[in-house]
N, C-alpha and C positions, 0 to 999 in steps of 0.2 A: 504493500500500500504506500509506504514512504517512497519507494522507488518510483511508483507511478506518479506521485505528487511532484517529485523532483523533475521527472521527465516532462510533465505537463507545464510546470512553471518555466523550465528551461526553453521548451519549444515556443511558448507564448512570448517569453522575453526576447528570444531571437527574432521572432516574427515582428515584434514591435520595433526592435532595433532597425530592421530593414525598412519598415514604414517610416521611421524617423529619418533615416538616411535619404529615403526617397523624397520626403517633404523638404529637406534642406538642400538637395542637389537638383531637383527637377527644374527644368527651364520654366520661365514665367509663362503662365497660361493666359489666353485671351479672356477667359471668364474671370480670372483674378483681377484684371484691370477693371472690369465692369463692376464687380462686387465691392472692391475696395474704394472705387470712385464714388459709388452710390452711398456707401457707409460714411465717407467723409462729408458728402454734401448734406447728410441728414441734420447736421448741426444748425443749418440756417435755411434749408429748403425742404419742401415736402415731397415725398415720393409720389410719383404719378402726376400730382397736381402741378408741380413746379419744374419737373424735368422727366424725360422719358426713361423708364426702366422696364426691362422686358421679362421679368420673372416675378413670382410672388415675393413678399418682402421679408419673410422671417430670417433668412440667412443674412440679409443686409443689416437688420437690427442686431443680430448676434455679432457681426463684424464691427458694427459701430461701437458696441461694448468693448470688443477686443482692442479697437483703436484708442479708446479712452485709457487703456492700461499700457499703451505702447508709445514710446517716443515718436513724434511725428515723422522723423526721417528714417524710422525703422519699421514702417507700417507692414511691409511684406514679411519681414522676419517674425513679427508678432503673429501675423496670420498663419504662417507656416508652423510655428511652434504650437499654436492653438490646434491646427489640423493634426499635429502629432498626438495631442491629447485626445482628440476625437477618434483617431485611429486606435489608441489604446482602449477607448470605450467600445469601439466596434469589435476588436478582438475578444474582449471579455464577454460582450453580449453574444457574439457568434459561438464562442466556446460553451457558454452556459446553455444556449438553446440547443446546440448539437449534442451536448452531453445529456440534456434532458430527454432528447429524442432517442439517443443510442443507449443510454444507461451505461456508458463506457467512457471514462474520461480520456483514456489514451487514444481511442478512435476519434473522439471529438477533437483532440489536439492535432492529430494527423490531418483531419479534414480542414482545420483552420490553416495549417501550414500549406496544404494544397491550394487553398484559396488565396493566401498571401503571395504565393509564388505564381499566381496567375496574373498576367500583365493587365487584364481588364480590371480586376479587383484592385490591384496595387495602383493603377492609374486613378481609380475612384478615390482612394484614400490619400494620395500623395499631394494633391493640389488644393489651394484655398478656394474652394467653390462650394456647391450646395448638394452634390450627390450623396456624399457620405453623411451629411447631417440628416437628410431624409431617410437614408438607410438605417442609421442609428435609431431614429424615432420609431421606425417600423419594427426593428428588432426588440426595442424596449416594450412596445405594445404586445408583441407575441410572447415575451417572457412573462407578462402579467396575466395572460389568458390561460385557462386550464386546458390540459391535453387529456385529462382523464377525470372521471367524476369525483375522485377523492382529492383533487387539487384545490387549493384555495380559490374561492370565487366570490369574495365579498363585493359589495356595491362600489366601494372606493377603488378597488383594483380594476373593476370593469370600466368605471368612468375614466380613470387615469389611462387605461389602455386605449380607449376611444380618443382621449385628448392627444395622446402621442401620435395616433394615426392621423388625426386632423392636422397636427403640427407638421407631419411629413409632407402633406399637400401644401402647407404654407411655405415649405422650403423648396419644393419642386412639384409642379403640377403633374408631371408625368408619373409620379408615384401614386396617383389617385387609385389605380387598380389594386396596388398592394395595400393601400389604406382601406379600401372597400373590403378586401379579403379579411383584414384584421377585424374591422367592425362587424362584418357578417359571419365571423367564426361561430357564434352561437347557432346560426342556421346550418352551417356546413357540418358542424360536429355536435348535434343536439345531445348525443349520449354523454358528452362531457359535463353537461349542466344539469343542475337540479331543476331550474326553471329557465328553459331556453329563450322564451319570448321576453321575459323580464330582463334577462341578460342582454339580449339584443337592444332593448330599450335603453339600458344603462350605457352600453358602449356607444350607441347613437348619440345620447346626450353628451357624452364626453367628446365625441367627434365634433359636434356643434360648438362646444366650448373651445376646442382647439382651433376652430376656424373663425371665431369671433374677432380676434385681432386683425385677421385678413379683411373681414368686413369693415372694421373700423378704418383701416387704411384706405378703403375705397369710398368712404362717406364724403359727399360733397365734390367728388371728382366727376368730370364730364364722362358719361357712360361711353361715348365714342373714344375718348382717350384711353379709358380702361380696356376697351375691346381691342384697340390697337396694341397696347402694351402686352396683354395677356393672350391674344389670339391672332389678330390680323398680322402682326409682325412675323409670326412663325410661318404663315403662309407665304408672305413676301420673301422670307429667308429661303424657303424652298425654291421659289422662282429664281432668286439670286444664284443659288447653287447650280441650278440647271443651266443658267446662262454662263456661269463660270466653268462649265464643263465637268462638274462634279455631281451629276444628278443621280448616280447609282445609289441604290438604297432608299430612294424616295418612294418607290412603289412596293407593293407587297411581295412581288416576285424577287425584287432585289434584296429585300430584307430576309426572305427565306434563304436566298443564296448566301448572304452574309452570315446567317446563323449556322448554316451547314459548314461554311468555311471556319467559323469560330470553333466548332467542336472537332474539326479535323486538325487544327493547329496543335503543335506540340504542347503549347501552353495549357491547353484545355483537355488534351487527350487523356491524361492520367486520371483526372476527375471523372471524365465521361466513362472510362473503362471501369473504374471503381464503382460507379453508380450502376452500370449494367450488371456487373458481377454480383453486387448486393441484391439487385432485383431478381437475378437468376437463382441465387441461392435461396431466396425467400419463397419464390414460386407464388402460389395462391394462398399461402398460409395466412390465416386471419389474425386479427388482434383480439385481445380479451374484450369482452363486452364492457362498454363504458369507457374505452380507451381509443381515442381518435388521433393519436399522434401521427399515425401513418398517413393520414390525409394531409397533414400540414405541408410536407414537402411538395406533393403534387399540386396543392393549392398555390404555393409560391411559384412553381413553374408556370402554371396556367396564368396567374396574374402577371408574371414577367413576360409571357408571350404577348398579352394584351398591351403591356407597357411598351414593348418594342414595336408593335404594329401601328401605334398611334402617332408618335412624333414625326415631324418632317423638317429636316432629315434626321435619321436616327444617329445617335452618337455611340461610340464603343462602350462608354460607361453604362449605357442603358441595358447592356446585356448582363451586367453584374448580378442583378436579382435572379436571373436564370441559373447562374452558377451557384449562388447561395441555395436556390431551390434544389439543385441537383445534389448538393452536399446534404441537405435536409432529407432528401429521399434515401440516400445511402445510409444516413444515421438511423432513420426510422425503420429501414429494412433490417439493420443490424440488431435492433431490439427484439425482433421476432425470431432470431436464431439462437441456438444453444449448442454447447459442447464444441464438437469438431468444426461445425459450420462457422461458428463465430470466430474460432481461432483462425480458420482459413481466410475469412474476410479480413481479420486483423493483419495477417501476413500480406494480403493483397494491398491493403491500405498502406502498410509500411513500404512495400515495394514501389507503389505509385508515388509516395512522397519522396523516396530516394531518387526516382526518375526525374521528378520535378526539380529537386534540389540540384541534381547533376546537370540537368539542362540549363539551369540558371546560375550554376556555380560561378562561372567566369564573370557573368554580369553582376552577381552579388558581390564578388570581390572588388570589382571596379567601383561599385556603389560605395562600399566601405572605404576604399581609398579616397574617393572623391569627397566623402563626408569628413575625412581627416584633414582636408585642406580648406579651412574656412574662407581664406582669401579668394578661392575660386567659386564659392557658392554663388548662384544667381542673385541671392539677396544681397551679397556683398557687392557684386558688380552694379546692381541697381542703386545701392547706397552711394557708391562712388560717382555714378552718373548724376544722381540727384544733387550731390555736393557741387559738381561742376556747373549744373544748371542754376543752382542758387547763386553761385558767384557771378555767372554771366548776366543774371537778371537782378543783381543787387540794387540797381538804381530804379527798378520798376517793381517793387515787391508786392504792390496791390493789384497789378494787372494780371489777368488770367493767363494760363498756358493753354494753347490750342494743340491738342494731340489725340490721336486714337489709342494712345498708350498712357492712360492717366496716372499710372504708378510713378512715372518720372516726375510729374508735377507734385505728387504727394511726398515723394522722397526728397524733393527740393524745398518743401515747406511753402509752396506757392499755390495760390488759388487755381482751381481747375475751371475751364470754361464748361459750364453745365450742359451745353449742347453736346458735349463729348462724354457725358456720364456713362454711356454704354460702350465706350471704346469704339471698336470698329463696327459693332453690330448694326446700330441704327444708321451710322454713316454710310455703310455700303448699300443699304436698301433705300436710302432717302430719296434718290432720284426716281424710284418706282412709284412715289406718290406725288401729287401736285403741290404747288407752293402753298396753297391755303391749308392743306393737310399738314404740311411741314410746320407751318406757324402754329396750328392748333395743337400738334403733338410735341412742339418745341424740339424739332429736329434740325440738323444741319447736314448738308450733302454737298458734293462738288459743285452743284449748280448754285447753291445759295451761300457758299463759303465767302465769296467776295463781299456780300452785303453784311455778313456777320463780322468780318474783319473791320469793315468801315464803321460799323455800329459800336463794337466792343473790341478795340485794338488789343491784341494779345501781347504779352511781354516777349513771347517766343512761340515758335511752332516746332514741335519735337516729332521727328520721324525715325522709322527704322528702315534700313536698307532691305530687310527681308519681308517687308510688308508692301505688296504691290498696290494696295488701296491707298497708300500714302502719297502716290504720285500727284494728285491734285493739290495737296497741301504744299508740296515742293514747288509746283508750278506757280501757285499763288504767291509764295515767298519770293521766288525769282522775279516774277512780274513786278514786284514792288521794290526790287533792288536790295533785298535783305541779304545779309552776309551769313555764311554757314560756319558753324563751329562744331567740332567733334566732341561729343560727351563721353563716348565709349566706342569700342569697335562695333561698327554697324549702326550706331545711334548718333544722330545729328540734331543740333538745334539751329534754327534759322532765326536771326535776330534783326530787328529794325535798325 
């Protein structure tokens, strides 16, 4: 027993170390620019009403709190360290759920290790955005729900489970199918509950409570503005991807192809094989009456399929719940085995984990070496670029910075032009709506950029060489005779 505990603790600690290293060394993500910019603007402007934001607000509110605890020029480092804490919560929640399903802590730890070594799951937990916040809320809700009739099922637990499910939607709308699965668990597994309909009512009440802050953020905002932020933009984004030649995965056939490719990749093959072996060993063996843990994995897979089928376009991180669902299926199958069959499945799980570790061994070592060089972390490079930008704009500290990469402005301690609060996202689709819609939704696009510069002259325009959508910003600066100054390799500031 002590040996098992040490193995579990060591495996989870190593998994978290890899997540921490990924958080510190991953390149800056476009979503991070958007979330950190919106969090900074909350101090003096209102979400949706005063500037466009293209996601539900809960993650922004959380990051605003993180920024309050972080020095202004270290905003990204604070966000990444916070994400490492969230990753720790994810690992613990995953382990507790899988252990509860499998009744075997060693198998649960091996499944967590398989998930962490999966590039999709690690990509979800490595960056400062909203996927893992939504996933953690869903896992928290599932941990509070009963899997068998003898599990605790008090009203407070059910309300809290529903609240967490609603909070997941407030972090990421595409997690609504998973939230619905958690709220509807009393209907899916009525044998787990003493009173299924009452349990459903309490989880539904909790879900409404979890969504109330989202409703409060929408009060008094033009419905057309809200519709653009939370729905219309995503349709325009799909149009932009098609025009940019990246339309694959937008239709259902493309998504099925992507999902098949996902499970053929070496990253995911070990988990897929383990799940199939667990199902084959189990066969049609039933669970004890009043125990519905076996349904949970399949419910997560089904909800994940719906989640992947809806967005346009689909992102790789959207497939993470499918992988978590596969691990839950394997765990729930293991609980139905006994004796030799369980030991055989344990050996398969250990072999699968060894394959995953061996496949990623070289990458893991590179990750650890990169994490041992703080000067090379993206957060350090961003900080240095921010210091350079602050020095170049010292004579214009109150003028905003115009950029589709807002973190540079935040790292410099300079105000951000609120029209760029979403980074590249609203900017690149702005010309797909007319001028009146741009004014109504407070957008800027290449077509309206000259008028914005004339109305609110920026202290600088910051661009990245690797961002093709920055071309109109460079053209606007050159047309005005502005001078170029290098902030970092591949990052330039154009100054009046």
